[in-house]
C-alpha positions in Angstrom: 12.8 -0.7 19.9 11.2 0.7 23.1 10.8 -0.9 26.5 7.4 -1.4 28.0 6.0 1.8 29.6 8.5 4.1 27.9 7.5 6.5 25.2 8.0 5.2 21.7 8.6 7.7 18.9 7.0 5.5 16.2 4.5 2.7 16.5 4.3 0.9 13.1 1.2 -1.2 12.8 1.6 -3.9 10.2 5.3 -4.0 10.8 5.8 -7.2 8.8 3.8 -6.3 5.8 4.9 -4.7 2.5 4.6 -1.1 3.7 5.2 -1.6 7.4 8.4 -3.5 6.9 9.8 -0.9 4.5 9.0 1.9 7.0 10.8 -0.2 9.7 13.8 -0.6 7.5 14.0 3.1 7.1 13.5 3.9 10.8 16.1 1.3 11.7 18.6 2.8 9.3 18.0 6.3 10.9 18.4 4.9 14.4 14.9 5.9 15.4 13.0 4.7 18.4 10.2 2.5 17.1 8.0 -0.6 17.7 7.0 -2.8 14.8 3.7 -4.3 15.7 2.5 -7.5 14.0 -0.5 -9.7 14.4 1.3 -11.4 17.2 1.4 -8.1 19.1 -2.0 -6.7 18.4 -5.4 -7.5 16.9 -6.5 -4.3 15.2 -10.2 -5.3 15.3 -10.1 -5.7 19.1 -10.3 -2.6 21.3 -8.7 -4.3 24.3 -5.8 -5.5 22.2 -5.3 -2.1 20.7 -5.3 -0.5 24.2 -2.6 -2.9 25.4 -0.2 -2.0 22.6 -0.8 1.7 23.0 -0.3 1.5 26.7 2.9 -0.5 26.2 4.4 1.8 23.6 2.9 5.2 24.4 3.7 6.4 20.8 4.1 9.9 19.6 3.5 8.9 16.0 1.3 6.0 14.8 1.7 4.7 11.2 -1.4 2.6 10.4 0.1 0.3 7.8 -2.1 -2.6 8.9 -5.3 -3.4 7.0 -7.4 -6.1 5.3 -5.7 -6.1 1.8 -5.8 -8.1 -1.4 -5.9 -7.9 -5.2 -8.8 -7.4 -7.5 -10.3 -10.9 -7.2 -10.2 -10.9 -3.4 -11.8 -7.5 -3.2 -14.6 -8.5 -5.5 -15.2 -11.8 -3.8 -15.1 -10.7 -0.2 -16.6 -7.2 0.0 -18.1 -7.7 3.4 -14.7 -8.5 5.0 -13.0 -5.7 3.2 -15.5 -3.1 4.1 -16.5 -4.1 7.7 -13.0 -5.1 9.0 -11.3 -2.0 7.7 -13.9 0.4 9.0 -13.9 -1.4 12.4 -10.1 -1.4 12.7 -9.4 2.2 11.6 -12.2 3.4 13.9 -10.9 1.6 16.9 -7.3 2.7 16.2 -8.2 6.4 15.9 -10.4 6.3 19.0 -7.5 4.9 21.0 -5.0 7.3 19.4 -7.3 10.2 20.4 -7.6 8.9 24.0 -3.8 8.4 24.2 -3.2 12.0 22.8 -1.1 10.7 19.9 0.5 13.7 18.3 0.4 12.3 14.7 -1.7 9.5 13.4 -0.8 8.6 9.8 -3.7 6.9 7.9 -2.7 5.0 4.7 -5.4 5.1 2.1 -5.2 3.9 -1.5 -5.4 5.3 -5.0 -8.6 3.3 -5.4 -10.5 5.8 -3.3 -10.6 8.2 -6.3 -13.4 8.0 -8.9 -13.1 5.5 -11.7 -13.2 8.2 -14.4 -11.2 10.9 -12.6 -9.2 13.3 -14.7 -5.6 12.0 -15.1 -3.3 12.5 -13.3 -5.6 12.2 -10.3 -5.5 15.2 -8.0 -6.5 14.9 -4.3 -9.4 17.3 -4.9 -11.1 14.7 -7.1 -12.2 12.6 -4.0 -15.9 11.9 -4.0 -16.5 13.6 -7.4 -17.6 10.5 -9.2 -18.4 6.7 -9.1 -15.9 4.2 -7.8 -14.5 1.1 -9.6 -17.0 -1.6 -8.8 -14.4 -4.4 -8.3 -12.8 -2.7 -5.3 -15.7 -0.5 -4.2 -16.0 -1.9 -0.7 -12.3 -1.4 0.1 -12.4 2.1 -1.4 -15.4 3.1 0.7 -13.7 1.8 3.8 -10.6 3.9 3.0 -12.7 7.0 2.2 -14.3 6.7 5.6 -10.8 6.6 7.2 -9.8 9.8 5.4 -13.0 11.5 6.5 -12.5 10.3 10.1 -9.0 11.8 10.1 -10.5 15.1 8.9 -13.2 14.9 11.6 -10.6 14.4 14.4 -8.6 17.3 13.0 -11.6 19.7 12.9 -13.2 18.6 16.2 -10.0 18.1 18.3 -7.3 20.0 16.4 -5.1 16.9 15.9 -2.2 17.1 13.5 -3.2 13.8 11.9 -2.8 13.2 8.1 -3.9 10.8 5.4 -1.5 9.7 2.6 -2.6 8.1 -0.6 0.0 5.7 -2.0 0.1 4.6 -5.6 0.7 0.9 -6.6 3.5 -0.3 -4.4 5.8 -3.3 -4.8 8.9 -4.7 -3.2 10.3 -6.8 -0.4 7.6 -8.7 1.5 5.1 -8.3 -1.2 2.2 -10.8 -1.8 2.9 -13.1 -4.7 -0.3 -15.2 -4.5 -1.7 -15.3 -8.0 -5.3 -15.2 -6.7 -4.9 -12.1 -4.4 -1.8 -10.2 -5.5 -1.6 -7.0 -7.4 -0.3 -6.7 -11.0 3.4 -6.4 -10.6 4.1 -9.2 -8.1 1.7 -11.4 -10.1 3.6 -10.8 -13.3 6.9 -11.4 -11.5 5.7 -14.8 -10.2 4.3 -15.8 -13.6 7.5 -14.9 -15.5 9.6 -16.6 -12.9 7.7 -19.8 -13.0 7.7 -19.7 -16.8 11.5 -19.3 -16.8 12.1 -22.0 -14.3 9.7 -24.5 -16.0 10.9 -23.4 -19.5 7.3 -22.7 -20.7 6.9 -21.6 -24.3 4.5 -18.9 -23.4 3.0 -16.8 -20.7 -0.7 -15.7 -20.8 -1.6 -12.4 -19.3 -4.9 -10.7 -18.8 -6.4 -8.1 -21.1 -4.7 -6.2 -23.9 -1.7 -4.9 -22.1 -2.6 -1.3 -23.0 -3.8 0.1 -19.7 -1.2 2.3 -17.9 -0.3 2.1 -14.2 2.0 3.8 -11.9 4.3 1.7 -9.8 6.5 2.7 -6.8 9.2 0.8 -5.0 8.0 0.4 -1.4 11.3 1.5 0.1 11.1 4.8 -1.8 7.5 5.2 -0.6 8.8 4.8 3.0 11.2 7.6 2.4 8.4 9.8 1.1 6.1 8.9 3.9 8.5 9.9 6.6 9.2 13.1 4.8 5.4 13.8 4.7 5.2 13.1 8.4 7.7 15.8 9.1 6.6 18.3 6.5 2.8 18.0 5.8 0.0 19.1 8.0 -3.2 19.7 6.0 -6.8 18.5 6.1 -6.7 17.2 2.6 -5.0 13.8 1.9 -1.6 13.9 0.1 -0.8 11.6 -2.9 2.5 9.7 -2.8 3.8 8.3 -6.1 6.4 8.7 -8.8 4.4 10.9 -11.2 5.3 8.4 -14.0 3.2 5.6 -15.4 3.9 2.6 -17.8 1.7 0.3 -19.9 1.2 -3.2 -18.6 2.7 -4.5 -21.9 5.8 -2.4 -21.2 5.9 -3.8 -17.7 5.7 -7.3 -19.1 8.7 -6.6 -21.3 10.7 -5.4 -18.3 9.7 -8.4 -16.3 10.7 -10.7 -19.2 14.2 -9.1 -19.2 14.6 -9.2 -15.4 13.6 -12.9 -15.1 15.4 -14.0 -18.2 12.3 -15.3 -19.9 12.6 -15.8 -23.7 9.2 -17.2 -24.6 6.1 -15.6 -26.0 3.7 -13.3 -24.2 0.0 -14.0 -25.0 -2.7 -11.6 -24.0 -6.2 -12.9 -23.1 -8.5 -10.3 -24.6 -11.6 -12.0 -23.1 -10.6 -10.5 -19.7 -11.5 -6.8 -19.5 -8.7 -4.2 -19.0 -10.5 -2.2 -16.4 -9.7 1.5 -16.0 -7.4 2.6 -18.8 -5.1 4.9 -16.8 -4.4 5.4 -13.1 -1.8 8.0 -12.4 -1.6 10.2 -9.2 -1.0 13.9 -9.3 2.0 14.3 -7.0 2.5 18.0 -7.5 1.6 18.7 -3.8 4.3 16.3 -2.6 6.7 17.9 -5.0 5.9 21.3 -3.7 6.8 20.5 -0.1 10.1 19.2 -1.3 10.0 15.5 -2.1 10.6 14.0 -5.6 10.9 10.4 -6.8 14.3 9.3 -8.0 13.4 5.7 -8.6 14.5 3.7 -11.7 11.7 1.2 -12.2 13.7 -1.6 -13.7 16.4 -1.4 -11.0 13.7 -1.5 -8.3 12.1 -4.6 -10.0 15.6 -6.2 -10.2 16.1 -5.7 -6.4 12.6 -7.1 -5.7 13.3 -10.1 -7.9 16.6 -10.9 -6.0 14.6 -10.9 -2.8 11.8 -13.0 -4.4 14.1 -15.7 -5.6 15.8 -15.9 -2.2 12.5 -16.1 -0.3 10.3 -17.8 -2.9 9.8 -21.1 -1.0 9.0 -19.2 2.2 6.6 -16.7 0.6 2.9 -16.8 1.8 1.7 -18.1 -1.6 -1.5 -19.8 -0.4 -3.0 -16.9 1.6 -6.2 -15.5 0.1 -6.8 -12.5 2.3 -4.1 -11.1 4.6 -4.2 -8.9 7.6 -0.7 -7.8 8.3 
C-alpha cells in the first residue's frame, strides 16, 4: 500500500469486488506497490471524488475493475442505470487519468460487447459487426463506448492504454444473489441449498444445451497483469481459457462438488439465449499466455470459500457497484 502523496504503481478500482480482489491478491503476492480502492475510498460517478483518489495515489497504472454490474435479469430490468452510470464513470475516470498523465489505464470490458450471432470462437475483430443480445444491450453499449474512448485517447494523445475483454469469470467474492448473479455462482448456490435442505430436485433454466466459457478469476488476474506488461495495441484483447462447456455439463460438475444426489429438472419454458459464447484467445496465446486452469478444481476452491463465507455473502443486493 502507498502513503498519501507518494507514487503508487497500481491503483485498483473496485478492489473488493470479484475481479479487483483477485488482482489485489496477485499484486500482494508479488510484493507490488498498490492501492485497492473501494466505494469507501472513491465514488466513481463523482469527478471530485475521483480527483482526490488520483491525487492521493498518483498511480502509474490504473486498473478499472469497478462498474455497475449484474446478471441477466438486472441488466434487462435496469437498462438506464447500467448504461448511464457506466458511461459516466468510465468517462470521468479516463478524463482524470489523462489529466494525471497515467501511463497505463486498463479498461475492463465484457464478452457481451460482441454481436449476438458472432462467429465462434469470437475474435476481437467482430466488434460492431452485428446486433447485440437485447437482454444486456445497455451494459454492452456502455462497455463498447469505453473501448472506443480508450482507442480515442490512444490516437489523439498517444497513451499506452488498453482494453481487455474477460470471458465469464467466477471465484472468491463472487455475487451469489439468485436474482442478479451469473450462471455459475447461481448454480453453486442452488445446488448448495438443495444439498443442505435435502431437496429431491433442482430446477434449472432452459435446456442445458447452451455452451459457455468459464474462467477462475485468480487465473484471469494472472493473465491481466501479463497483458499489462506485454500488450500495447489499439484493438481490445480477449482473456479466457479457450475452452467451453455446456450448462448441463456444468450442472453435473456442480452436483459432484456440492455432493448433491437429487434430480436435475430443466425448465424448457425459459429460453436458452445465445447457444454458444466462446472467446478467441489466439492473440493472448501469441503474446505468451495460456490458460492452465482445471475447471472442476477451480469450482471446488470457490465452493470452499462460498461455504466459509455463505452467511456473510451479499445475497440481497440487486445491483452492485464495487
